[in-house]
N, C-alpha and C positions, 0 to 999 in steps of 0.2 A: 499817394499820384497824382500826379502835378493836373490840371486843369486839360493841357493839351493830349494825355495820355486819354485821359477822362473820352475826352472827343472822340481820340480818335477810334476806343471799344467800344460803346456806344454806338457811329455810326459802321462798325463792320458789322454788329450784331448784328441793328436795325438791318443790315445788307442781307444778310444770312437769313433773317428771320423770312425776310419778306419773300424768298422763293421758300416755306416753311408752308405742309398746307395745312389751313386755319381753319381748325375742328374746334367747332362747337356744339353742344349739343342739348336739346329737350329736355329738361332734367325730368325724373322720375314721373316725381307730383304734379309735371305737368301733363302728361306722360298718361298721367292716373286720372286725375280730373277729365280726360277725354275722352279715355274707357268710359266711365262714369256715362257720359254723355249717351255714347255706345247703348249702356245697358236701359237707363232713363227711358229714352224714345222707344224700348222693345217694348211690340206688343202680340202679348201672348195669344190672346184671339187671333190676328192676325199668323202670330209665328215667326213676322220679321219684324224690320225696324224701316220707319218710312224718311223719305228722302228727305223731310226737314220737322224742325219740333213741331209734334202735334199735328205730322201732313196724315192726308188719308194718300196719296200716292204711295207705293212701296216697288222701288226697282229689285228686280229677283237679278240681272245683273245689271252693272258691273256689284251696286254699291251691297244688299247682302251676299254675294259672291265674298266681298273683300271684308262684309260684316264678320262674316263664321271664320274665315283664320286669324281673323285679328282677336275675335273671343277663345278662339281654340287654345294660340298658341298666345298669347301673352304672358301668362301666369296659369300654367297649365297643372299648378297647386292647388289651383280659384278651383269649385266644383261651379261653384253658380256662372262663371263663367262660362268652364265647359259644358256644363248646360243646356243654356240658352243657344249656343252656338252648334250642339244637338240641337237646338229645335227648329234653329233657323238651318241647317243644311238637310234634315225632313224634307221642312217646307219645300226649298229648293229644289229635293229631288221629286216630289208630290207633285207641284208643280212642273214640273220640268220633264216628268216622263208620263204624265198626261194631258200634256199638249204639246209633245212634239221637237221639244224647247232642247238645241245642243249648244252644249257651250263653246261657244263661239267668240270670244272674245278678245281681246285686244290687253287683258291684265291673267292671261293666265300664267304666259312666263314669269307671273310675281308667285306662282302658285305650282310650278312645276310640273307649265304641261306647255302642249307646241301655244304658240299666240298665231290671232288673225289679225291682219294690218290690212283689212280692206276698211273704208268708211263703213259708219256707221248710222243702222237704222233705229229707228223706235218704232217697236210695237206693245197694243195693249191684248193682254192679257183676255183678264176680268174687269166688270167695274159695273158694284154693285155702292155697299155705302162706303168702301174700302175700292182703289182703282188696283190693279198687281199690273206692271208694265215691267217691260225686258229690252238692255238697248245688243242688239248684235252686229256684227263687224262681218256683215255678212252685206257689204253694198256694191258696188260693180267696178269702183277704182281704186289702184289702192295709196293708201294713207303715205304723201312722205318725210322724208325720218330729215329731210331739209327745208320743207311747209311747218312742221307740229315739232314742239319741242319733245311733250309725251313720247313721243312716235323714233324719235331717234333714241331717248332713256331708253326706252324697254326694247327694240331693237338692239338697239346696246346689251342690255344684260342677255336677251336671247341668244344673243353671239357669242356671248360668254356661257354660255351654259353648254353650248356647242362646241367648245373649246377651243374659239376662235376669239383669240385676248385680241389680235393686232383689227380685228374688225369691230371688237367692243370698245376701240377707244377709241378707233377713228371715230364712228359713230354717239362715241359720249363726243369728243370733240363737238362738233355736228352740233348738237344742245347746246352745248357747254358755250358755244360761238355765240347763243340765239341771247346770251343773260346779258345785259346792257349796263348789269349795277343793281337795278333793280327791283327785274322780273326777269320772264319768258321774254323776247320781241317775236313774238313765230307770228304765219298766215294769221293766227284767228283772232288775236292784237288788235292789226293793222286791218284788217277786213271780217265782217261779218257784223253778228250778233251781239258777239261781246268785244264790238272795236273798240281799243281805247281801256279795256281794265286787264291788268296780269293773275293772271287765274294761281291762286295756290299750289291746287295737287301738282304740276310744273314743279314748282320749285321742287314738293317733295321728290320726286321723283328724281331731279339732279343730284339732291343730297343720296339718295340713298343710289343711284346708279355710281354714285361718284367714291361713295365708302363701299361699293362691292369689289368696282374696279383698279381702287386704290390711288385714285385721283385727286387734283386739290380742289376743291366747290370751295371758294370763295364764305370769310364769314358772315357775312349778311346776310346769305340765301334761309339759313339757320335764327336768324335775330329776327329778318323778316318775317319766319311761318314763325315765329314765336307769338311776334308784336299782333299777330294773325288768330289768336286765340280767344273767343268772347266767356264772354261772363259766363257760360252756361258748361263751358269746357268745349265745345265744338271747334272748330276751326271756320272762318268764312271764307265761302270760297273764291273770294276776289277782290283788288284790291286797285288802286287811280296811282298816276304814277306817285301825287303827294301822295302818298301812304292811304289816303281815305275809304273811308268800305263805301261805295254804291250801296243808293237809301233801296235800292231793290234786293241787293245780298246777303243772307243770311246766312249763318252754317249750313251745312249737309251731311251726311254719312260717307259718303266716298271721298269727299276732302280729308275731312278726318283720317275715315279708316288711314290712308295717303299715310296720311303724317304718321301716325302711329308705327304704323308698318315703318318706313322711310330711320325711324330713333329705336326700333325696340331689339335689341338683339337681341335676342329669344325670338322674334321671329321669322328676322332676317336668317340666322346661323338655323332656322327650320327647312326653311325654305333653301339656302343657297349654300348649308354647310358651313358660315363662318360667323362670326361678330360684327356686327355697325362699325367695332372701335375697333377692330385691329388695323393693324399697319404695313400685313402681311400679306399679300396676292397670293389665288390658289396655285396663281402662273403666272410668276413673273418675267415681265416685258424688258432686257438685256436693257434696251438701248433711254429706258426710263429710269433715272438716278432715284433712289428709295427715302422715307422721308429720314430714314433711321441716315444714310452716306450725306444728303444733303446739308443734314443740319448738324452730323461729323464735321464735313468741309469745310462749318460755316465755323463753327468753336477752333478743332486747326490751325485753320484763317487770323480769327482775331488772336490766339495763344502767337503765332509766328507774327502778324506786327508786332506788339507789346514786345516779344526778346527782340525787334530788329530795333524799336524807338527808345529802349532800355539802354541796348549795343551801345547805336548813336549817341542819346546824352551823356553816356559812361564814358565814350571816348571822348569828346567835345572837352567834357572837364580833363580828363584824365589820360591822352591819345598812349600815352607809353605804357598802360597796365594792362594785363590779359587775365579775364575772366576766363575761368572753367565751372563756377559755382551754379549751377543753373540755375535755381532756387536761390544766390545770391542775389542774379541780373533778374530775378521776374520780383524778388521782394517780397518769395517766400519767411 
């Protein structure tokens, strides 16, 4: 094959490949390390996992609500995981019944129930040698998906559960539009306490929602998340635009749980009825080309170009010869 043909083939392959979803995954060993991180942080005396390593603050919602789901479904055959998950569930239930706490959480949509998208308020439940707290989405204002990337993705998943795929994709696009190639550049990134710090958990939700809705997510999202795993197995909560980790930032339970969820086929299949590696959506939007169609078109286009190029060169060399043998034209 001459150099001109090689350049044409490579060019068309790169062209067609640029439209295909770039899906890379956090490996199983990485996820195993993250799950072990949760296990090692579990405090059997409290019956919960603290917010940060060796911390004395325990969040019922959302940390341990998510941790229960992760440990319960990451590997159902692992009795160590399921036993701790059941212990966490019992502790959660006891606290919530004793203090009359309702599960008013934006993360409900990840667990199969209706979410709440009001602004989040924090409450202290008990304060002894350790502190029990809860986040509730029971504020007076509605969080806008046009200002908060995580809300856009969670609301998209809620729409998907209700069977409104068009709305789900619209909301996903809103959140995806906030990705600037480094992180989710939403309102909290530009203003407030976390100004200038990208949030890791929002990347996880971006990847998760894209997989469930069968929408493209840049490869850089997974690459960034992978680079944010700490030696202890957990995931750092945030990072600067240059990739550096702020001094005050550590790993925590919520972020680590959401990353595990986003890359665990068993967990996703349990709550959404499909694997994160599946490329066929439950409801396919006819206006959106499938991965297979895009790739197939790229391959077909490349073959056509090769044929046209071969014919052109052949006719230049032997203008009066007609070729009917396709294999000969392709050089096979």
